[in-house]
C-alpha positions, -999 to +999 in steps of 0.1 A: -478+581+172-500+569+200-504+532+205-522+523+236-537+491+249-575+495+254-590+462+264-589+424+259-607+410+229-627+388+252-643+419+267-659+427+234-688+404+223-717+410+200-739+421+228-713+439+250-693+470+245-665+487+264-662+524+272-630+541+285-615+575+287-583+580+266-564+609+281-541+613+251-570+617+227-590+638+252-620+616+243-640+588+257-643+559+233-666+530+228-654+497+215-680+473+201-684+444+177-710+441+150-711+411+127-678+399+141-661+432+132-646+455+158-653+493+158-639+521+179-658+554+180-661+584+203-686+577+230-694+614+234-724+627+214-713+656+192-747+672+198-745+680+235-720+656+250-742+628+261-729+592+265-732+570+234-741+534+238-743+504+214-776+487+208-768+452+196-804+444+187-808+475+164-772+474+153-767+511+160-753+536+185-775+560+204-774+589+228-795+586+259-799+624+263-818+634+231-824+601+213-800+606+184-791+574+167-759+567+147-750+540+122-720+518+132-700+540+108-708+570+131-734+589+109-766+602+124-795+582+110-826+596+127-822+634+122-813+644+086-805+680+098-778+668+122-746+666+101-719+658+128-705+623+130-689+603+158-651+603+156-636+570+145-603+556+157-579+531+141-568+501+161-548+469+158-551+436+175-520+421+190-523+388+209-554+391+231-555+429+232-570+458+212-547+488+208-558+522+196-534+536+170-535+574+164-512+598+147-504+627+170-511+661+155 
């Protein structure tokens, strides 16, 4: 089981997000907060590998490259033909830190 410290809770605010590469997952992740709830998703667009960012005003995720938008749950919301979703990751909070928790396959 992978359990890796990602960031401090104080780095994640409603209007800020945190992106980092997690070598063990072979994925770049985005950590963000929406309505005081923390989410961790892949920050690599499944369409063509563009970077995913969080828009706190619109309360969604988006890809700069081709304009795909994703719900905070990771589903594409502006192209009904695009069926791929962003990967989601489990986490736990211990003290002042967020740890990603992932079963190794």
